[in-house]
C-alpha positions in Angstrom: -54.7 49.1 -40.2 -51.2 51.1 -42.3 -49.6 51.1 -38.7 -49.9 46.6 -38.6 -48.8 46.6 -42.1 -46.1 48.4 -41.6 -45.1 46.6 -38.7 -45.3 43.4 -41.1 -43.2 45.0 -43.6 -40.4 45.6 -40.7 -40.5 42.5 -39.4 -40.0 41.0 -43.0 -36.7 43.5 -43.9 -35.6 42.2 -40.8 -36.1 38.7 -41.9 -34.6 39.2 -45.0 -31.7 40.9 -43.7 -30.9 38.0 -41.1 -31.1 35.7 -44.2 -28.5 37.7 -46.2 -26.3 38.1 -43.2 -26.5 33.9 -42.4 -26.2 32.9 -45.5 -24.6 35.5 -48.0 -22.7 37.9 -45.5 -21.4 35.3 -42.9 -20.1 32.7 -45.6 -18.3 34.5 -47.5 -16.3 36.4 -44.2 -15.2 32.6 -43.5 -13.7 31.9 -46.7 -12.2 35.5 -47.0 -10.3 34.4 -43.7 -9.5 31.0 -44.6 -7.8 31.9 -48.0 -6.2 35.2 -46.5 -4.4 33.3 -43.9 -3.0 30.4 -46.7 0.8 30.3 -46.0 2.4 32.0 -49.5 4.2 29.4 -50.7 1.7 26.5 -50.0 0.9 26.5 -54.2 -2.2 24.7 -55.7 0.1 21.2 -55.6 -0.3 21.3 -51.4 -3.5 18.9 -51.6 -2.9 18.6 -47.6 -3.4 22.3 -47.2 -6.2 22.8 -49.0 -8.0 19.5 -47.4 -7.6 21.9 -44.2 -8.7 24.6 -45.4 -12.0 22.5 -46.5 -12.5 21.4 -43.1 -12.0 24.4 -41.6 -15.3 25.2 -43.5 -16.9 22.9 -42.4 -16.1 20.1 -44.6 -16.7 19.4 -48.3 -20.7 20.0 -49.1 -20.0 23.1 -46.7 -17.5 24.5 -48.6 -18.5 24.1 -52.2 -21.4 26.0 -51.1 -19.3 28.6 -49.5 -16.7 28.9 -51.9 -19.3 29.2 -55.0 -20.8 32.1 -53.1 -17.5 33.7 -52.7 -16.8 33.6 -56.2 -19.7 35.6 -57.3 -18.3 38.1 -55.4 -16.7 41.3 -56.5 -12.6 41.4 -56.0 -12.8 44.2 -53.4 -15.5 41.7 -51.0 -13.5 39.0 -51.8 -9.7 38.6 -52.9 -7.5 35.7 -53.5 -9.9 34.2 -55.5 -7.7 31.9 -57.0 -6.8 30.3 -53.9 -10.5 30.1 -53.2 -10.8 28.4 -56.8 -7.6 25.6 -55.3 -9.7 25.1 -51.9 -13.3 24.6 -54.4 -11.0 22.0 -55.9 -10.3 20.1 -52.9 -14.1 19.2 -52.2 -13.7 16.7 -55.2 -17.7 16.1 -56.1 -19.2 18.4 -54.1 -17.6 21.6 -56.0 -18.3 20.1 -59.4 -21.0 22.4 -60.7 -19.4 25.4 -59.1 -16.0 24.4 -61.2 -17.8 24.3 -64.1 -20.0 27.5 -63.5 -16.7 29.3 -63.1 -15.0 27.8 -66.0 -16.2 31.5 -67.9 -15.7 33.5 -65.0 -14.9 37.0 -66.2 -11.8 37.1 -63.6 -9.2 35.8 -65.9 -7.7 34.7 -61.7 -10.6 32.3 -61.3 -10.9 30.8 -64.7 -7.4 30.4 -65.3 -7.4 28.7 -61.6 -10.1 26.8 -62.5 -8.6 25.4 -66.0 -5.5 25.0 -64.1 -7.1 22.1 -62.0 -9.1 20.6 -64.7 -5.8 20.4 -66.5 -4.6 18.6 -63.7 -7.0 15.7 -63.7 -10.0 17.7 -61.9 -13.2 15.2 -62.4 -15.2 18.6 -63.3 -13.2 18.4 -66.8 -15.5 15.3 -68.0 -18.7 16.8 -67.5 -17.1 20.0 -69.1 -16.5 18.6 -71.9 -18.7 21.3 -74.4 -17.9 24.2 -72.4 -14.1 23.6 -72.9 -14.7 22.7 -76.5 -15.7 26.4 -76.7 -12.9 27.7 -74.7 -9.9 25.8 -76.5 -11.5 27.4 -80.1 -11.8 31.1 -78.2 -9.6 34.1 -78.8 -7.7 33.9 -75.5 -4.8 31.6 -76.2 -3.7 31.0 -72.3 -7.0 29.6 -71.6 -7.4 27.8 -75.0 -4.2 25.9 -74.1 -5.7 24.9 -70.8 -8.6 23.7 -72.1 -7.1 21.9 -74.4 -5.2 19.7 -72.4 -7.7 19.2 -70.0 -9.3 17.7 -73.3 -7.1 15.4 -73.3 -6.7 14.6 -69.9 -10.4 13.4 -70.1 -9.3 10.5 -72.5 -11.5 8.8 -74.9 -14.6 10.2 -72.7 -13.9 13.1 -75.6 -14.3 11.8 -78.3 -16.8 14.5 -78.8 -14.3 17.4 -79.0 -12.5 15.7 -81.7 -13.7 18.1 -84.3 -13.1 20.9 -82.0 -9.2 19.9 -81.5 -8.7 19.2 -84.9 -10.0 23.0 -86.4 -7.5 23.8 -83.2 -4.3 21.6 -85.1 -5.1 24.1 -88.0 -4.7 27.1 -85.8 -2.1 29.7 -86.5 -0.7 29.5 -83.0 1.8 26.6 -83.0 1.5 26.2 -79.5 -1.9 25.3 -79.9 -1.1 23.3 -82.8 0.9 21.2 -80.3 -1.2 21.1 -77.7 -3.9 19.6 -79.9 -1.9 17.2 -81.3 -0.8 15.9 -77.8 -5.2 16.0 -76.9 -5.9 14.1 -79.7 -2.9 11.3 -79.1 -4.3 11.0 -75.6 -8.3 10.9 -76.9 -7.0 8.4 -78.9 -9.8 9.0 -82.2 -8.6 7.4 -85.7 -10.7 11.0 -87.1 -7.5 12.7 -85.8 -5.0 10.5 -87.7 -5.1 11.9 -91.4 -5.0 15.3 -89.9 -1.8 14.5 -87.9 -0.3 12.8 -90.5 -0.3 16.3 -92.1 0.6 18.0 -89.1 3.4 15.8 -89.7 4.6 18.1 -92.1 4.3 21.1 -90.0 6.9 23.9 -90.2 7.5 24.1 -86.4 9.5 21.3 -85.0 6.9 21.0 -81.9 4.3 20.8 -83.9 5.7 17.8 -86.0 7.2 15.9 -83.0 3.8 16.3 -81.2 2.0 14.9 -83.9 4.1 11.4 -84.5 4.3 11.3 -80.6 0.1 10.9 -81.1 0.4 8.8 -84.4 2.3 6.7 -82.3 -0.3 6.3 -79.6 -2.7 5.7 -82.3 -0.9 3.0 -83.4 -1.3 5.1 -87.3 2.3 6.1 -89.1 3.5 9.0 -90.2 2.3 9.5 -94.1 4.5 9.3 -96.8 5.3 12.3 -99.0 
C-alpha cells in the first residue's frame, strides 16, 4: 500500500511538472525570444512591429495570456519588460486586464510603459480611472504626470477624476499643476471653472497658459481681478 501511494505521488508530481512547463516555462521562454528579437530602433510607435510580435505569440488572446505571465516573473528571468508591455498593448481588448493590473507594478520600467501607452489613448485607461486617480496623486512625479495625461485622454468619461485633478491643480510641483489644468480642460467638467480661473494667476507662466486654454475649452473666461 505505501508503494502504491508513493507511485501515485510520483505521478502527481510528474503531472504538476509537465503542467508548470507547459503553462509557465514555455510561454515565458516564447515571450522572451520575441521581445529580445525586437529591432533596437523599433520604438513604441511601430504598431506594425508590435502586431507582428503578437502574431508570433499566437494571436491576441494567446499573446495577452503569455505576456501577463511574463510580467509576473522577476527581471532576471523576464528582461525587456518595457518592450513586453508595448506588445501587450497591441493585443487590444485581450490585454486590458493585464494592462490595468500592471499600473502598480513594482518595476518602474513596467509601470511607466503601461502608463505611457494609456497616455496614448489605450482603451484600458477608461477602465482604470480609479487606479489612475490614485497614481495622479501619488508621490512619484513621473508616474503622476503620465496618469494625469491618461485621465485627460479619457475625456468626459473621467468625470469622477475631477476632484483628484483639482487637488493636483494645487500641488507644489508646477508640472503637475500644468498637466492637471490641461486634463481638466479635456474632461470638460464645469466644476473645474473656478479653480482654473484661480490658476490663471499661478506664479508659473506654463500653468497660467494651460489654465487659460482649459477655460476656453470649457467656454469660460478668466476671472476678473
